[in-house]
C-alpha positions in Angstrom: 117.8 223.5 -76.0 116.1 220.6 -74.2 116.1 217.3 -76.2 112.8 215.5 -76.8 112.6 212.5 -74.5 110.3 209.6 -75.3 109.6 206.0 -74.3 108.3 203.2 -76.4 104.9 201.6 -75.6 105.0 198.2 -73.9 103.7 196.5 -77.0 106.5 198.0 -79.2 109.1 197.1 -76.5 107.9 193.5 -76.6 107.9 193.3 -80.4 111.4 194.9 -80.6 112.8 192.4 -78.1 111.3 189.5 -79.9 112.6 190.6 -83.3 116.1 191.3 -82.0 116.3 187.9 -80.3 115.5 186.3 -83.6 118.0 188.4 -85.5 120.8 188.1 -83.0 122.2 184.6 -84.0 122.7 185.7 -87.6 124.4 188.9 -86.5 126.7 187.2 -84.1 128.0 185.1 -86.9 128.2 188.0 -89.3 128.8 191.3 -87.4 129.5 193.2 -90.7 125.9 192.1 -91.8 127.1 191.2 -95.3 124.6 188.3 -95.4 122.1 189.3 -92.7 118.6 190.2 -93.7 116.8 192.8 -91.5 113.1 191.9 -91.2 110.4 194.3 -92.3 109.1 195.9 -89.1 105.4 195.6 -88.3 103.7 198.9 -89.2 102.8 199.8 -85.6 106.4 199.4 -84.4 107.9 201.1 -87.4 105.6 204.1 -87.2 106.1 204.5 -83.4 109.9 204.3 -83.8 109.8 206.8 -86.5 107.6 209.1 -84.5 109.7 208.7 -81.4 113.0 209.2 -83.0 112.2 212.0 -85.4 114.7 214.6 -84.3 112.7 217.5 -85.5 113.9 221.1 -85.6 116.6 220.8 -83.0 118.1 217.5 -84.2 118.3 215.7 -80.8 116.0 213.0 -79.3 116.5 210.5 -76.4 114.7 207.2 -76.4 114.6 205.9 -72.8 115.1 202.4 -71.5 114.9 200.2 -74.6 114.7 196.4 -73.8 118.4 195.4 -73.5 120.4 193.4 -71.0 123.6 195.2 -70.0 124.7 192.2 -67.9 124.8 190.0 -71.0 127.5 192.3 -72.5 129.9 191.6 -69.7 132.5 194.0 -68.3 133.6 197.0 -70.3 136.6 195.6 -72.3 140.0 197.3 -72.7 139.3 198.2 -76.4 136.7 197.8 -79.1 138.3 194.8 -80.7 137.8 192.8 -77.5 134.0 193.1 -77.5 132.3 189.7 -77.9 130.1 189.6 -81.1 128.2 186.7 -79.4 127.5 188.6 -76.2 126.6 191.9 -78.0 124.5 190.4 -80.8 121.0 191.0 -79.2 121.9 194.7 -78.5 123.4 195.1 -82.0 120.3 193.6 -83.5 118.1 196.0 -81.7 120.2 199.0 -82.8 120.0 197.8 -86.4 116.3 197.4 -86.2 116.0 201.0 -84.9 118.2 202.1 -87.8 116.0 200.1 -90.1 113.0 202.2 -89.0 114.8 205.5 -89.5 116.8 204.8 -92.7 119.6 202.4 -93.6 122.6 201.5 -91.4 126.0 202.0 -92.8 129.6 201.4 -91.7 133.2 202.0 -92.8 135.7 199.7 -94.3 138.5 201.5 -92.4 136.9 201.7 -88.9 136.3 198.9 -86.3 136.9 196.2 -88.9 133.9 197.0 -91.0 131.3 196.4 -88.3 128.0 198.3 -88.5 127.7 198.6 -84.7 130.7 200.4 -83.2 131.8 200.3 -79.6 132.8 203.6 -77.8 134.8 203.0 -74.7 138.0 204.5 -73.0 141.3 203.0 -74.2 144.7 203.1 -72.5 147.1 205.3 -74.4 144.3 207.3 -76.1 143.1 209.3 -73.1 143.8 212.7 -74.7 142.9 211.9 -78.3 140.0 213.6 -80.1 138.2 210.3 -80.7 135.6 208.2 -78.8 138.4 206.2 -77.2 139.5 209.3 -75.1 138.5 210.1 -71.6 140.8 212.7 -69.9 139.9 215.5 -72.2 136.7 217.0 -73.5 135.6 215.4 -76.8 135.0 218.6 -78.8 131.5 219.1 -80.3 131.6 217.8 -83.9 129.7 216.4 -86.8 130.3 212.6 -87.1 132.7 211.7 -89.9 132.6 215.3 -91.1 135.4 214.7 -93.5 133.4 212.4 -95.8 130.6 213.1 -98.3 129.0 209.7 -97.4 128.7 210.5 -93.7 125.6 209.6 -91.8 122.4 211.7 -91.7 121.5 210.3 -88.3 123.6 208.9 -85.5 122.4 206.5 -82.8 124.3 206.4 -79.5 123.1 203.6 -77.2 124.3 203.3 -73.6 125.5 200.0 -72.3 127.1 201.3 -69.1 127.6 204.8 -67.6 128.0 204.5 -63.8 129.5 207.9 -63.4 126.7 209.5 -65.5 129.2 211.2 -67.8 127.2 213.7 -70.0 127.1 213.4 -73.8 126.9 216.9 -75.0 124.7 218.0 -78.0 124.0 221.4 -79.6 121.8 222.4 -82.5 123.1 224.9 -85.1 119.5 226.2 -85.3 119.9 227.7 -81.8 123.1 229.6 -82.9 122.6 233.3 -83.1 124.6 234.3 -86.2 124.6 237.5 -88.1 123.9 237.4 -91.8 127.5 238.2 -92.6 128.7 235.3 -90.4 126.3 232.9 -92.1 127.6 234.0 -95.5 131.2 233.5 -94.5 130.5 230.1 -93.0 128.5 229.0 -96.1 131.5 229.7 -98.4 133.9 226.7 -98.6 137.0 227.9 -96.9 138.8 225.0 -95.2 138.9 221.2 -95.5 138.0 218.8 -92.7 140.4 215.9 -92.1 139.7 212.3 -90.9 140.4 211.5 -87.3 142.9 208.9 -86.1 140.3 206.1 -85.6 140.4 205.5 -89.4 143.0 203.2 -91.1 144.9 204.9 -93.9 143.6 203.8 -97.3 144.5 204.4 -100.9 143.8 208.1 -101.6 144.2 209.0 -98.0 146.7 211.8 -98.8 146.5 214.5 -101.5 145.1 218.0 -101.6 141.8 218.3 -99.8 139.2 220.7 -101.2 137.5 223.1 -98.8 133.9 222.5 -97.6 131.1 224.7 -96.4 130.5 224.9 -92.6 126.8 225.8 -92.8 124.1 225.8 -95.4 120.5 226.7 -95.8 117.8 224.0 -95.8 114.0 224.3 -96.0 113.8 223.9 -92.2 116.8 226.0 -91.1 120.6 225.8 -91.1 122.5 222.7 -91.8 126.0 222.1 -90.3 129.3 220.4 -90.9 131.7 221.1 -88.1 134.8 219.5 -86.6 137.3 222.1 -85.2 139.7 219.5 -83.9 140.3 218.2 -87.5 140.0 221.5 -89.4 143.3 223.3 -90.2 142.1 226.6 -88.7 145.6 228.2 -89.0 145.0 228.4 -92.7 141.8 230.4 -92.5 141.5 234.1 -93.2 140.8 236.4 -90.2 137.1 237.2 -91.2 136.3 233.5 -91.6 138.0 232.6 -88.3 136.0 235.2 -86.4 132.8 233.8 -87.8 133.9 230.2 -87.0 134.8 231.2 -83.4 131.4 232.9 -83.1 129.7 229.7 -84.2 131.7 227.7 -81.7 130.7 230.1 -78.9 127.1 229.8 -79.9 127.1 226.1 -80.0 128.7 226.1 -76.5 125.9 228.4 -75.3 123.2 226.2 -76.7 124.7 222.9 -75.6 123.0 220.5 -73.3 124.4 217.5 -71.4 122.5 214.3 -71.8 123.3 211.7 -69.1 122.5 208.4 -70.7 121.5 205.4 -68.6 121.7 201.7 -69.8 119.2 201.1 -72.5 118.9 204.8 -73.5 119.5 205.8 -77.1 120.5 209.3 -78.2 119.4 210.1 -81.8 121.3 212.9 -83.4 120.6 214.6 -86.7 124.1 214.7 -88.1 123.2 217.5 -90.5 121.8 219.8 -87.7 123.4 219.0 -84.3 126.9 218.4 -83.1 127.8 216.1 -80.2 130.7 215.6 -77.8 131.5 214.4 -74.3 132.7 215.8 -71.0 136.0 214.4 -69.7 136.0 211.7 -67.1 138.5 209.5 -65.2 138.7 206.0 -66.7 139.3 203.2 -64.2 140.0 200.3 -66.7 138.4 197.9 -64.3 135.5 196.7 -66.4 133.0 199.3 -65.1 133.8 202.3 -67.4 131.4 204.1 -69.6 130.5 202.2 -72.8 128.3 203.3 -75.7 127.4 201.6 -78.9 127.1 203.6 -82.2 125.3 203.1 -85.5 125.4 205.5 -88.4 122.2 205.8 -90.5 121.7 207.0 -94.1 118.3 208.6 -94.7 117.3 208.0 -98.4 116.2 211.2 -100.1 118.1 213.5 -97.8 120.2 216.0 -99.8 123.3 218.1 -98.9 124.9 220.8 -100.9 126.9 219.5 -103.9 130.6 219.8 -103.3 133.9 218.6 -104.7 134.9 216.4 -101.9 137.9 214.2 -101.0 136.8 211.2 -98.9 140.5 210.4 -98.1 140.1 206.9 -99.5 137.6 205.8 -96.8 135.0 203.5 -98.2 131.4 203.5 -96.9 129.9 200.0 -96.3 126.2 200.0 -97.3 125.2 196.4 -97.1 121.4 197.1 -97.2 121.4 199.4 -100.1 118.5 198.6 -102.4 117.2 195.8 -100.1 114.4 197.6 -98.4 111.2 197.7 -100.4 109.8 200.6 -98.4 113.0 202.7 -98.6 111.4 205.5 -100.5 109.0 206.1 -97.7 111.7 206.4 -95.0 111.6 209.8 -93.2 
């Protein structure tokens, strides 16, 4: 699987920079975007962004070299809470405008203090965790926020800094060679998926979690919900576990490594493709790998109905009902 790679036209790049510069001051003052209004994009820019970032059958696209200034962000901080909202506002604004073209940006009350733009960087003491703050271990391929029914349909990962060219891995379930019996087993809800340690515990965090399906059929091919690091696989029956391991092997076979450079944005269809990261050695000297992440809800996108838990985690959806053209979003 080779991801589609595209570049914006010079005219769209100029327009996007102009709009993000205008939006940045409001976003610097309100990083949760509770009072921020995202402008309606000019039709030419909106259509080009949608065409460029449409993930298509495989669910993975790379937008190259968007107009951002990595130097303005400063050194890679020690943890996400030390990122300057003022310094990062122009970049955050650009990511939200891209999200605006593709759908509707969302966040989480229990993650990174409710911000819509998350910072992914190595953190001391978390080197071996299965979260974006790790470094010394492989971040296993997974669906983002797989534990929650309100998870994103699309995920945007923008590169601020990646001097060691650490690959972000991605794999589409539509390249997995599965037997009909394996698909049937994986489509049957068998095990729950639990939240990772980056979430603050909330009311309703505990309790019995219902099982969820791993794959499902869509009009365009298989859909996927997968996070082996947070799935209690020891509770699965042997036949299901064989199918699950087969799926994991197929995703590994189909995986590609995407080496993002500053200004690149990886667009992942969170219902089709999993993503992860190769291990690297963090230096903690201000030069480490640093990505920014935005989750996007696509209006009209449906998933299989399920009795789901959510673990008390609340989706923040500040722009719900505020986009006049929302019904036309791809």
